[in-house]
ROMARDO-189263 format. One line per 10 residues: number of its first residue (from 1); their letters; for each residue x negated, y negated, z of C-alpha. Coordinates in steps of 0.001 Angstrom, whole numbers. Each point is the difference from the previous one (the first is absolute). Layout:
N
NUM = A = X,Y,Z  ...
This chain:
96
1 = MSRNEKKGKL = 53173,-28893,-24438  -501,-3638,-332  -3212,-1718,1231  1844,-1686,2808  1260,3314,1407  -2046,1531,2621  -595,3600,293  863,1534,3490  -3130,1038,1978  -575,3678,-266
11 = RTSNDIYDRL = -670,2095,3192  -3551,1431,-17  -973,3456,-524  -926,79,3723  3417,-1111,1002  1500,2801,-2202  -2429,2554,1483  856,-969,3496  3636,169,-864  -290,3551,-1346
21 = KWDEQLAKDE = -2103,1148,2943  2145,-1339,2683  3490,474,-1357  1349,3269,1193  2946,273,-2494  -2668,-10,-2967  -1428,3275,-916  -3655,-658,-201  -760,3340,-1787  1912,-1209,-3071
31 = YFVGYVDRFR = -2062,-3087,-564  -3180,-720,-2024  -2439,-2976,-273  -1200,-1075,-3297  -3232,-1969,-41  -2714,-1172,-2323  -3437,1549,59  -2681,-2270,-1385  -1276,2912,-2330  2847,2356,-608
41 = GVLEIPFADF = 2877,-2419,-201  3408,651,1622  312,2969,2337  2264,1256,2429  -104,1688,3324  2737,1423,2475  1130,-2547,2544  -1403,2219,2929  -3559,113,-1678  -376,-4084,7
51 = IPGGDIPFHR = -1991,-1164,2845  69,-3749,828  -3659,-1319,132  -1049,3097,-1881  -1405,442,-3542  3053,-1864,-1633  482,-3620,1286  3554,-1253,-104  -932,-2632,-2725  -383,3093,-2378
61 = VYYFRTNEGY = 3416,1276,689  2250,-648,-3009  3256,1907,888  1881,2462,2342  2359,2603,-1617  2116,3106,621  744,2578,-2641  3373,-2233,-571  -2058,-3071,-937  -1777,-2930,1300
71 = VWDRETRLDL = 673,-1575,3292  -2537,-2792,-283  -2044,-1191,-2916  -2443,-2959,-22  -94,-320,-3847  3642,-150,-359  724,-1807,3419  2447,2864,944  731,472,3835  3014,2257,902
81 = LFHSGEPNSL = -1153,239,3701  -100,-3850,988  1748,-1427,-3201  -2831,-2483,-396  -1629,-1023,-3257  2195,-610,-3177  3595,-884,1187  1441,1880,-3057  -1767,3437,1015  2217,2763,-394
91 = RNPEFM = 1040,1130,3356  327,3540,1291  2774,649,2581  -2099,2566,1762  -2254,-2796,1339  2575,-2682,676
């Protein structure tokens, strides 16, 4: 990517959480939330165990995944739910 090319704006972890919570076509029990703990590093919990406004703030969430792979990843700017972020991200037809 050249200096003049702009990266697409990546949807927030809060946006992804809301989509997973309210989209009835997505099986919530298949999703996991990866987050950074200040003392223990990257940890993961089932989507159902994540409580907005709880112990894990949204700014510490770094990915959402299923057993099939990542659907949103902050570091690589992957977003298969809204197709935001990097324009060249791989697309998964299941989420189109």
